[in-house]
PDB file of N, CA, C and O in Angstrom:
ATOM      1  N   MET A   1      88.649  87.212  77.026  1.00  0.00           N
ATOM      2  CA  MET A   1      89.628  87.550  77.761  1.00  0.00           C
ATOM      3  C   MET A   1      88.463  87.628  79.468  1.00  0.00           C
ATOM      4  O   MET A   1      87.434  88.293  79.587  1.00  0.00           O
ATOM      5  N   ASP A   2      88.920  86.984  80.226  1.00  0.00           N
ATOM      6  CA  ASP A   2      88.002  86.979  81.418  1.00  0.00           C
ATOM      7  C   ASP A   2      88.231  88.088  82.058  1.00  0.00           C
ATOM      8  O   ASP A   2      89.418  88.349  82.254  1.00  0.00           O
ATOM      9  N   ILE A   3      87.116  89.129  82.606  1.00  0.00           N
ATOM     10  CA  ILE A   3      87.017  90.081  83.343  1.00  0.00           C
ATOM     11  C   ILE A   3      87.854  90.292  84.455  1.00  0.00           C
ATOM     12  O   ILE A   3      88.280  91.372  84.862  1.00  0.00           O
ATOM     13  N   ASN A   4      88.152  88.596  85.143  1.00  0.00           N
ATOM     14  CA  ASN A   4      88.891  88.933  86.175  1.00  0.00           C
ATOM     15  C   ASN A   4      90.521  89.307  85.806  1.00  0.00           C
ATOM     16  O   ASN A   4      91.155  90.289  86.192  1.00  0.00           O
ATOM     17  N   ILE A   5      90.957  88.248  84.975  1.00  0.00           N
ATOM     18  CA  ILE A   5      91.955  88.622  84.377  1.00  0.00           C
ATOM     19  C   ILE A   5      92.280  89.938  84.195  1.00  0.00           C
ATOM     20  O   ILE A   5      93.407  90.366  84.449  1.00  0.00           O
ATOM     21  N   LEU A   6      91.274  90.704  83.723  1.00  0.00           N
ATOM     22  CA  LEU A   6      91.600  92.413  82.948  1.00  0.00           C
ATOM     23  C   LEU A   6      91.441  92.565  84.565  1.00  0.00           C
ATOM     24  O   LEU A   6      92.620  92.478  84.906  1.00  0.00           O
ATOM     25  N   ARG A   7      90.870  92.699  85.479  1.00  0.00           N
ATOM     26  CA  ARG A   7      90.870  93.595  86.548  1.00  0.00           C
ATOM     27  C   ARG A   7      92.276  93.173  87.169  1.00  0.00           C
ATOM     28  O   ARG A   7      92.881  94.101  87.706  1.00  0.00           O
ATOM     29  N   SER A   8      92.886  91.941  87.184  1.00  0.00           N
ATOM     30  CA  SER A   8      94.215  91.476  87.799  1.00  0.00           C
ATOM     31  C   SER A   8      95.302  92.201  86.993  1.00  0.00           C
ATOM     32  O   SER A   8      96.104  92.910  87.601  1.00  0.00           O
ATOM     33  N   VAL A   9      95.379  92.065  85.646  1.00  0.00           N
ATOM     34  CA  VAL A   9      96.161  93.144  85.088  1.00  0.00           C
ATOM     35  C   VAL A   9      96.239  94.446  85.422  1.00  0.00           C
ATOM     36  O   VAL A   9      97.379  94.903  85.336  1.00  0.00           O
ATOM     37  N   VAL A  10      95.176  95.396  85.871  1.00  0.00           N
ATOM     38  CA  VAL A  10      94.896  96.826  85.930  1.00  0.00           C
ATOM     39  C   VAL A  10      95.276  96.712  87.305  1.00  0.00           C
ATOM     40  O   VAL A  10      95.917  97.711  87.630  1.00  0.00           O
ATOM     41  N   THR A  11      95.110  95.727  88.437  1.00  0.00           N
ATOM     42  CA  THR A  11      95.738  96.139  89.744  1.00  0.00           C
ATOM     43  C   THR A  11      97.414  95.864  89.817  1.00  0.00           C
ATOM     44  O   THR A  11      98.282  96.567  90.334  1.00  0.00           O
ATOM     45  N   LEU A  12      97.498  94.928  89.297  1.00  0.00           N
ATOM     46  CA  LEU A  12      99.100  95.034  88.966  1.00  0.00           C
ATOM     47  C   LEU A  12     100.086  96.288  88.448  1.00  0.00           C
ATOM     48  O   LEU A  12     101.117  96.799  88.885  1.00  0.00           O
ATOM     49  N   VAL A  13      99.181  96.524  87.228  1.00  0.00           N
ATOM     50  CA  VAL A  13      99.893  97.953  86.374  1.00  0.00           C
ATOM     51  C   VAL A  13      99.984  98.759  87.656  1.00  0.00           C
ATOM     52  O   VAL A  13     101.021  99.063  88.243  1.00  0.00           O
ATOM     53  N   SER A  14      98.512  99.112  88.062  1.00  0.00           N
ATOM     54  CA  SER A  14      98.487 100.106  89.088  1.00  0.00           C
ATOM     55  C   SER A  14      99.191 100.199  90.343  1.00  0.00           C
ATOM     56  O   SER A  14      99.264 101.294  90.901  1.00  0.00           O
ATOM     57  N   MET A  15      99.827  98.958  90.952  1.00  0.00           N
ATOM     58  CA  MET A  15     100.641  98.592  91.916  1.00  0.00           C
ATOM     59  C   MET A  15     102.004  98.804  91.467  1.00  0.00           C
ATOM     60  O   MET A  15     102.704  98.999  92.461  1.00  0.00           O
ATOM     61  N   LEU A  16     102.727  98.854  90.322  1.00  0.00           N
ATOM     62  CA  LEU A  16     103.812  99.030  89.938  1.00  0.00           C
ATOM     63  C   LEU A  16     104.050 100.613  89.530  1.00  0.00           C
ATOM     64  O   LEU A  16     105.155 101.144  89.643  1.00  0.00           O
ATOM     65  N   VAL A  17     102.944 101.263  89.070  1.00  0.00           N
ATOM     66  CA  VAL A  17     103.134 102.617  88.898  1.00  0.00           C
ATOM     67  C   VAL A  17     103.373 103.466  90.256  1.00  0.00           C
ATOM     68  O   VAL A  17     104.187 104.346  90.537  1.00  0.00           O
ATOM     69  N   PHE A  18     102.111 102.710  91.139  1.00  0.00           N
ATOM     70  CA  PHE A  18     102.306 103.689  92.774  1.00  0.00           C
ATOM     71  C   PHE A  18     103.646 103.446  93.101  1.00  0.00           C
ATOM     72  O   PHE A  18     104.286 104.416  93.505  1.00  0.00           O
ATOM     73  N   LEU A  19     104.341 102.110  92.994  1.00  0.00           N
ATOM     74  CA  LEU A  19     105.730 102.149  93.487  1.00  0.00           C
ATOM     75  C   LEU A  19     106.605 102.599  92.830  1.00  0.00           C
ATOM     76  O   LEU A  19     107.586 102.902  93.508  1.00  0.00           O
ATOM     77  N   LEU A  20     106.705 102.805  91.680  1.00  0.00           N
ATOM     78  CA  LEU A  20     107.668 103.581  90.788  1.00  0.00           C
ATOM     79  C   LEU A  20     107.601 104.961  91.254  1.00  0.00           C
ATOM     80  O   LEU A  20     108.645 105.499  91.622  1.00  0.00           O
ATOM     81  N   ILE A  21     106.394 105.657  91.284  1.00  0.00           N
ATOM     82  CA  ILE A  21     106.326 107.102  91.897  1.00  0.00           C
ATOM     83  C   ILE A  21     106.862 106.842  93.456  1.00  0.00           C
ATOM     84  O   ILE A  21     107.777 107.571  93.841  1.00  0.00           O
ATOM     85  N   VAL A  22     106.502 106.155  94.080  1.00  0.00           N
ATOM     86  CA  VAL A  22     107.208 106.296  95.549  1.00  0.00           C
ATOM     87  C   VAL A  22     108.708 106.088  95.553  1.00  0.00           C
ATOM     88  O   VAL A  22     109.447 106.611  96.387  1.00  0.00           O
ATOM     89  N   GLY A  23     109.068 105.389  94.690  1.00  0.00           N
ATOM     90  CA  GLY A  23     110.478 105.263  94.671  1.00  0.00           C
ATOM     91  C   GLY A  23     111.222 106.687  94.192  1.00  0.00           C
ATOM     92  O   GLY A  23     112.177 107.140  94.824  1.00  0.00           O
ATOM     93  N   TRP A  24     110.688 107.321  93.035  1.00  0.00           N
ATOM     94  CA  TRP A  24     111.049 108.387  92.587  1.00  0.00           C
ATOM     95  C   TRP A  24     110.845 109.706  93.618  1.00  0.00           C
ATOM     96  O   TRP A  24     111.503 110.746  93.631  1.00  0.00           O
ATOM     97  N   ALA A  25     109.873 109.370  94.356  1.00  0.00           N
ATOM     98  CA  ALA A  25     109.579 110.752  95.142  1.00  0.00           C
ATOM     99  C   ALA A  25     110.784 110.377  96.674  1.00  0.00           C
ATOM    100  O   ALA A  25     110.965 111.324  97.439  1.00  0.00           O
ATOM    101  N   TYR A  26     111.376 109.271  96.935  1.00  0.00           N
ATOM    102  CA  TYR A  26     112.259 109.107  97.943  1.00  0.00           C
ATOM    103  C   TYR A  26     113.341 108.893  97.035  1.00  0.00           C
ATOM    104  O   TYR A  26     114.255 108.335  97.643  1.00  0.00           O
ATOM    105  N   SER A  27     113.558 109.050  96.126  1.00  0.00           N
ATOM    106  CA  SER A  27     115.159 109.220  95.322  1.00  0.00           C
ATOM    107  C   SER A  27     116.015 110.291  95.954  1.00  0.00           C
ATOM    108  O   SER A  27     115.540 111.402  96.193  1.00  0.00           O
ATOM    109  N   SER A  28     117.495 109.924  96.280  1.00  0.00           N
ATOM    110  CA  SER A  28     118.007 110.736  96.978  1.00  0.00           C
ATOM    111  C   SER A  28     118.671 111.656  95.904  1.00  0.00           C
ATOM    112  O   SER A  28     119.536 112.476  96.211  1.00  0.00           O
ATOM    113  N   ARG A  29     118.125 111.437  94.364  1.00  0.00           N
ATOM    114  CA  ARG A  29     118.566 112.309  93.458  1.00  0.00           C
ATOM    115  C   ARG A  29     117.813 113.651  93.446  1.00  0.00           C
ATOM    116  O   ARG A  29     118.385 114.712  93.198  1.00  0.00           O
ATOM    117  N   ASN A  30     116.690 113.566  93.686  1.00  0.00           N
ATOM    118  CA  ASN A  30     115.396 114.371  93.765  1.00  0.00           C
ATOM    119  C   ASN A  30     115.621 115.219  95.029  1.00  0.00           C
ATOM    120  O   ASN A  30     115.304 116.407  94.967  1.00  0.00           O
ATOM    121  N   LYS A  31     116.061 114.799  96.003  1.00  0.00           N
ATOM    122  CA  LYS A  31     116.175 115.554  97.296  1.00  0.00           C
ATOM    123  C   LYS A  31     116.425 117.104  97.549  1.00  0.00           C
ATOM    124  O   LYS A  31     115.677 117.802  98.234  1.00  0.00           O
ATOM    125  N   ALA A  32     117.856 117.663  96.750  1.00  0.00           N
ATOM    126  CA  ALA A  32     117.832 118.661  96.707  1.00  0.00           C
ATOM    127  C   ALA A  32     116.796 119.654  96.060  1.00  0.00           C
ATOM    128  O   ALA A  32     116.518 120.693  96.658  1.00  0.00           O
ATOM    129  N   SER A  33     116.159 119.319  94.720  1.00  0.00           N
ATOM    130  CA  SER A  33     115.240 119.849  94.495  1.00  0.00           C
ATOM    131  C   SER A  33     114.048 120.238  95.211  1.00  0.00           C
ATOM    132  O   SER A  33     113.346 121.238  95.058  1.00  0.00           O
ATOM    133  N   PHE A  34     113.934 119.210  96.072  1.00  0.00           N
ATOM    134  CA  PHE A  34     112.520 119.104  96.813  1.00  0.00           C
ATOM    135  C   PHE A  34     112.642 119.820  97.897  1.00  0.00           C
ATOM    136  O   PHE A  34     111.682 120.389  98.418  1.00  0.00           O
ATOM    137  N   ASP A  35     113.953 119.871  98.391  1.00  0.00           N
ATOM    138  CA  ASP A  35     114.351 120.650  99.867  1.00  0.00           C
ATOM    139  C   ASP A  35     113.749 122.332  99.331  1.00  0.00           C
ATOM    140  O   ASP A  35     112.952 123.066  99.915  1.00  0.00           O
ATOM    141  N   GLU A  36     114.413 122.532  98.140  1.00  0.00           N
ATOM    142  CA  GLU A  36     113.977 123.705  97.390  1.00  0.00           C
ATOM    143  C   GLU A  36     112.770 124.474  97.595  1.00  0.00           C
ATOM    144  O   GLU A  36     112.479 125.526  98.164  1.00  0.00           O
ATOM    145  N   GLN A  37     112.018 123.359  96.767  1.00  0.00           N
ATOM    146  CA  GLN A  37     110.708 123.820  96.416  1.00  0.00           C
ATOM    147  C   GLN A  37     109.677 123.686  97.900  1.00  0.00           C
ATOM    148  O   GLN A  37     108.500 124.039  97.981  1.00  0.00           O
ATOM    149  N   ALA A  38     110.427 123.142  98.866  1.00  0.00           N
ATOM    150  CA  ALA A  38     109.548 122.958 100.122  1.00  0.00           C
ATOM    151  C   ALA A  38     109.770 124.295 100.790  1.00  0.00           C
ATOM    152  O   ALA A  38     108.806 124.562 101.506  1.00  0.00           O
ATOM    153  N   GLN A  39     110.707 125.229 100.805  1.00  0.00           N
ATOM    154  CA  GLN A  39     111.139 126.273 101.300  1.00  0.00           C
ATOM    155  C   GLN A  39     110.199 127.741 100.571  1.00  0.00           C
ATOM    156  O   GLN A  39     109.901 128.786 101.149  1.00  0.00           O
ATOM    157  N   LEU A  40     109.979 127.432  99.495  1.00  0.00           N
ATOM    158  CA  LEU A  40     109.194 128.586  98.773  1.00  0.00           C
ATOM    159  C   LEU A  40     107.842 129.060  99.482  1.00  0.00           C
ATOM    160  O   LEU A  40     107.400 130.202  99.356  1.00  0.00           O
ATOM    161  N   PRO A  41     107.409 128.346 100.024  1.00  0.00           N
ATOM    162  CA  PRO A  41     105.965 129.258 100.789  1.00  0.00           C
ATOM    163  C   PRO A  41     106.756 129.850 101.990  1.00  0.00           C
ATOM    164  O   PRO A  41     106.104 130.549 102.766  1.00  0.00           O
ATOM    165  N   LEU A  42     108.044 129.664 102.236  1.00  0.00           N
ATOM    166  CA  LEU A  42     108.335 130.368 103.525  1.00  0.00           C
ATOM    167  C   LEU A  42     109.003 131.628 103.314  1.00  0.00           C
ATOM    168  O   LEU A  42     109.027 132.577 104.097  1.00  0.00           O
ATOM    169  N   GLU A  43     109.593 131.537 102.077  1.00  0.00           N
ATOM    170  CA  GLU A  43     110.266 132.620 101.568  1.00  0.00           C
ATOM    171  C   GLU A  43     109.350 134.261 101.477  1.00  0.00           C
ATOM    172  O   GLU A  43     108.133 134.150 101.330  1.00  0.00           O
ATOM    173  N   ASP A  44     109.704 135.147 101.529  1.00  0.00           N
ATOM    174  CA  ASP A  44     109.109 136.484 101.148  1.00  0.00           C
ATOM    175  C   ASP A  44     108.855 136.744  99.396  1.00  0.00           C
ATOM    176  O   ASP A  44     109.344 136.334  98.343  1.00  0.00           O
ATOM    177  N   GLU A  45     108.132 137.377  99.694  1.00  0.00           N
ATOM    178  CA  GLU A  45     107.026 137.926  98.165  1.00  0.00           C
ATOM    179  C   GLU A  45     107.950 139.084  97.892  1.00  0.00           C
ATOM    180  O   GLU A  45     108.231 139.836  98.825  1.00  0.00           O
ATOM    181  N   VAL A  46     108.435 139.285  96.711  1.00  0.00           N
ATOM    182  CA  VAL A  46     108.795 140.451  95.679  1.00  0.00           C
ATOM    183  C   VAL A  46     107.613 141.263  95.655  1.00  0.00           C
ATOM    184  O   VAL A  46     106.976 141.130  94.610  1.00  0.00           O
ATOM    185  N   SER A  47     107.018 142.239  96.671  1.00  0.00           N
ATOM    186  CA  SER A  47     105.960 142.918  95.945  1.00  0.00           C
ATOM    187  C   SER A  47     106.246 144.450  96.694  1.00  0.00           C
ATOM    188  O   SER A  47     106.876 144.461  97.751  1.00  0.00           O
ATOM    189  N   GLY A  48     105.818 145.565  96.172  1.00  0.00           N
ATOM    190  CA  GLY A  48     105.904 146.961  96.489  1.00  0.00           C
ATOM    191  C   GLY A  48     104.748 147.273  97.931  1.00  0.00           C
ATOM    192  O   GLY A  48     104.474 148.404  98.332  1.00  0.00           O
ATOM    193  N   ARG A  49     104.272 146.142  98.455  1.00  0.00           N
ATOM    194  CA  ARG A  49     103.544 146.505  99.616  1.00  0.00           C
ATOM    195  C   ARG A  49     104.304 146.272 100.698  1.00  0.00           C
ATOM    196  O   ARG A  49     105.132 145.361 100.669  1.00  0.00           O
ATOM    197  N   PRO A  50     104.138 147.047 101.790  1.00  0.00           N
ATOM    198  CA  PRO A  50     104.851 146.735 103.110  1.00  0.00           C
ATOM    199  C   PRO A  50     104.190 145.641 103.629  1.00  0.00           C
ATOM    200  O   PRO A  50     102.988 145.419 103.480  1.00  0.00           O
ATOM    201  N   GLN A  51     105.197 144.764 104.412  1.00  0.00           N
ATOM    202  CA  GLN A  51     104.277 143.895 105.166  1.00  0.00           C
ATOM    203  C   GLN A  51     104.263 143.838 106.794  1.00  0.00           C
ATOM    204  O   GLN A  51     103.475 143.095 107.379  1.00  0.00           O
TER     205      GLN A  51
END
């Protein structure tokens, strides 16, 4: 196997994985979960210290 063929295969597999991750991130199925997680830093912490 030529090294250039191996490089091409790795490039194509990497691009496919990248596109799958982008598709998963922009999936409407995950929107509610992502919106909830985005609000976590803005919520008040439950602690005994006054703020």
